[in-house]
N, C-alpha and C positions, 0 to 999 in steps of 0.2 A: 742450379737451385730450382729453377722452374720445372725441369724434368723430374727431379726428386719429389717435388710437391704434387705434380700430376700423378706420378706412380703411387704415391701414398694415398691420394684421393680415390683412385680406382680400387685399391685394395680395401680401403675403408667402406666404400659403397658395396663391394662384393660381400664383405663380412656382415654388413647390415642385412643384406638380402638373405644370406644363409640363416642368420638368426631369426629373421621374420618367418621364413618358410618352416623352420624347426618349431617355432611357437605355434604356427597354424596347425602343423601336423600333430603336435602334442595336444592342442585343444580338441582336435577332431577325435583323437584316440580316447580322450577322457570321456567324450559323450557317445562313443561307439562301443557299447557294452557287448560282450560276447557270451554265447551260451555257456553256462557253468560258472560265470562270474558272480561273486557275491556282491550284492548291493543292499546294504542295511537300510539305506534311505533312498527315495526316488531321486534320479538325476534331475538336473535343471531341465525344465520343459515337460516334466511328468508329474502326475498326482497319484498317490498310493491309496489303495483300498484294502482293508484287512479281510481275511477269509471269513470272518464272522459277520460281514455285512449282509443284512437281510435281503438285499436285492439279488444275491447269488442263490440259485436253487440247486440243492444237492440231492442225489439219490438217498433213499431212506436208510441205506447202510453206512453212510458217512458218520464219523464221530470226531469229537474234539480230542486232539492229542496235545497236552501241555508240555512244553519244553522251552527252556530259556533261550535256545538259539533261534527260535522262530520269531518272526515279526509280531510284536504285541503278545508274545509268549505262548501262542497256540497255532496249530495248523489243522485243517480238516483232512482226515484220513479215511481211506477205503482199503480193505484188505480182502484178498482172495476173489470175491465175486465180481461179476461185471456190474457197472454202474454208469452214472453220467453226472455232468455238471452243466447248468445252463444259466445264462444271464444276458442282459441287453445293455448296450452302452452307446452313447453318442460320442463320436470322435473319429480320429484318423489313425491312431496308433494304440497298440496293446502289448503288454508284457505280463507273463505269468511266472511265479516264483515258487520254489520248493527247496528242500535241502538235496544236495547231491549225495546219493547213497546207493550201494549195490543191491539193496532190498526193494528197489523201486520197479514198478511194472514197466514193461516195454510194450510198444504197439498201441498206445493211446492215440486217438485221432481227434483233431479239432476241426470243426466246420464253422466258417464265418459266413452268415447269410446263405447257408446251404450250398456254398461253393465247394470246389474240390477239397477233399480232406488233406490235412497236413499232419505229420507225425510230431508227437511230443515225447521227449526222452528226458527223464530226470537222472540218468546215469550215463552221460556221454562217454564214448570210447576214447575221446581225446586224452592224451597224456598230460600230466602236470596239473590236473584239476583236483583240488583238495576236497575230500569227502567229509561229511559230518558237520558242515557249516551251513548257515542259512541267513537270510533268504538268498537263493541263487537263481539266476535267470534260466528258465527251462524252455521258454518260447517267446518269440517276438514277432510282431506283424506291424509293418509301417506302410504308408502310402495308400491307406483306405480312403474312400470318399467320405467327406464330412457329413455324416447322417447317422441315423439310428442303425445299429448292427445287432444281429442275433448271433450269439456264440454258443455252440453246443460241443461238449467234449464227451466222446464215446470211450469208455474205459473198459478194457477187456478183462475176462476172468484170468487169474494167474495165482495159483496156490502159493501161499507164503509170501506174496509180494504186495507192496503197498502202492497206491497212487495218492498223492497229497497235494493240496493247494495251501500255500502259506499266505500269499497276498497277490495282488495284481496292480499294475500301473496303467494309467490311461493318460494320453497327452493333455497338456494344461487346459486346452479348450473343451475337453470332453468330460463326461461324467457317467456314472452308472445310472440305470433307469429302473424304476420299479417294474418287476416282472409281471405284476397284475395288470395286464393290458386289457382295455375294454373299449367298446365303441357303442354309442347309442345314436338313434336318429330322431329328428324332431317330429316325425309322424310314424305311426305303426300301420296305418292304412289310409289310402286316398282314392278318390274317384276322379277320372278324367274323361272328357269328351274326346272323340277321335280328333287328332290334330292339336289338342290342347297340351300345354306343358306346365309342369309344376316343379319347384325346386325342393329337393331334400337336403337337409343340413346335418352333418355328422358332428358329434362331440366325442373326442377320444381321450383316453388316459393311457400314457401321458399326452398332454396337449400338443398339437402340431404334428402328430404322426400322420404320414400319408396313408390314404385308403384307396382301394381299387373298387370300382362300381361294376355291377353285373346284373343283367336282366335274365330271368329264367326263360323268356321267350321274346326275342326281339321282333317277331312278327306281330306281337300284340302291343308292346311298349318298349321303347329304347331308353337308355340312360347314358349320359356323357360322363367324361372324367371329373366333372364338377358336381355330379348328383342331380342334373336337370333331367327330369323324366318327361317323355313325350308319348302320348297315346297314338297308336297306329291303326288298330282295328279292335272291334268289340272282343272282350275276353278278360281274363284275370292273369296277372303275372306276379312274381316275387322279385323285388329289387334288393340286392344284397350289397352291403358295404363291408369290406374286409380290410383290416389293418395290414399294411404292406411291409411287415417286418419279420415275418416268419412265425409270429405268435398265432396266426389264424383266427384271432378274435373278430367276430362279425356281428352285424345287426341287419334285420330285414324289415321291409315295408311291403304290404300287400297292395297292389294297384288294380282297381277295377276300371276298365275302359268301357265306356258306354257310347252308343251311336250319337253322332252329332245331331242335336235337336235343332229344329227351326222354330221361329216364332209362329204361333197359330195364325193362319191366313184369315182374312176377313171371311166370316162364315157365309156360306151359300144359303139361299132361300131353301127352306125345308122341302124335300121331295116326298115326304110321307113314308120313307123307307122304314121308319121305326120311331119309337118314342123313348127318349132317355130320361129316366127319373133319377134325381139326385137329392138325397136327404142330407141336410146340413146338421151340424152338431147342436143347433138350437131347436131342432125338431121340424123346421120348415122343409117342405118337399117342393122342389122345382121340377118342371117337366118341359122337354123340348122335342119338337118333331124334327128329326134329323135324318140325313142321308147315311148310308153305310160308310162313306168316306169320312163324314164328320165324326161318326162313332170311333173310327180308327184313329183319327187325329186326337180326339179327346183322351182315349186310353193311352196312347203313346205319351202325350203330355203328362198325364197323371203318373205313369210309371217313371218317367225321366226325372220328374220333380221329386219323387220318393228317393231316388238314388243320389240326386245332386241338388242341394238347396240353392245353387246359383242359377238354376233354371227359372223361367218366368213363374211368379207365384199365382197368376190368375189366368183363367181361360175365358174367351169371349164367345157368346152365343148371340146370333141375330134373331130377334123376335119381332116380326113385323117391321115397324119403323124405328125400333130402338134396339140397342145392344145391351145384353145382360152379362154381367161379370160374375164368375164363380171363383172364389178363393180356395186354393188347394187345401190349406190347413183347416178350412171350415167344413170340408166334405166328410160326412160320416160313412155313407155308402152310396153306390149308384147301381142302376140296372137298366138294360134295354129291353123293351117289349115290342 
């Protein structure tokens, strides 16, 4: 009796194992769609978008073709001439759908993020595939990095043949993105002293898209991956922020790098090298007996203050036993005699 019970128990356990494996295989097969398979609704884990979604950009020669077999009753078609389709999506998986028919173009190529082209065929050579039904899977891509992807479909010329898109699926965590990408910067131009740094901040549409920063001349100013600009030497450069998704949308900022100024030193006693006359905006004229070096220091201060209002706003002259202060914004003109 014990032997019979043990034998029965072993057979029962083996039967449960076989049933379990079969159930797993069946579940896997249900979610493993094949090219040419009709899927009237998205499978679990996918979201569907119709061909009429405004985020999909079609070549000008595409047209709506109404037919009841298509998802939501229409599919975008192109006939004879070469054309293209372009869209952006966030996610890790993508499926494209059309009807399987012998009048479909061969040789269409799909590029994702400008990577190596893959073929799309809406009329597979596999036997046993029913034609004239839709939507049918014509392309699938899985295992992508979870980020924004740029999809470009290059459609060849083929007389009498069609390329069509009925709908597309994206993984549940993904979504289509507005193709009208843009980027703006918080500044259109800035001035920097040599060695000084300033932060540029980008605003992108859609929000959160990564950008690449670039300086037109790194010997004049550099920019890091976060938009922090540093002056290197005197000159002018253009800093460019480009959306890093294949759209090439970009924005620029002009950067003027000026020599690093120093605070005016305590003025020296005049040597009689010349007389500096300064007329103020109120009509008063000041005069100072100055050395040639003092003239150079004053002119450099005046120019630097013109370019960068963070420089000192006043200049000091020594006149006998007292110091005279001249405010930059109060100067109308000056000359040396």
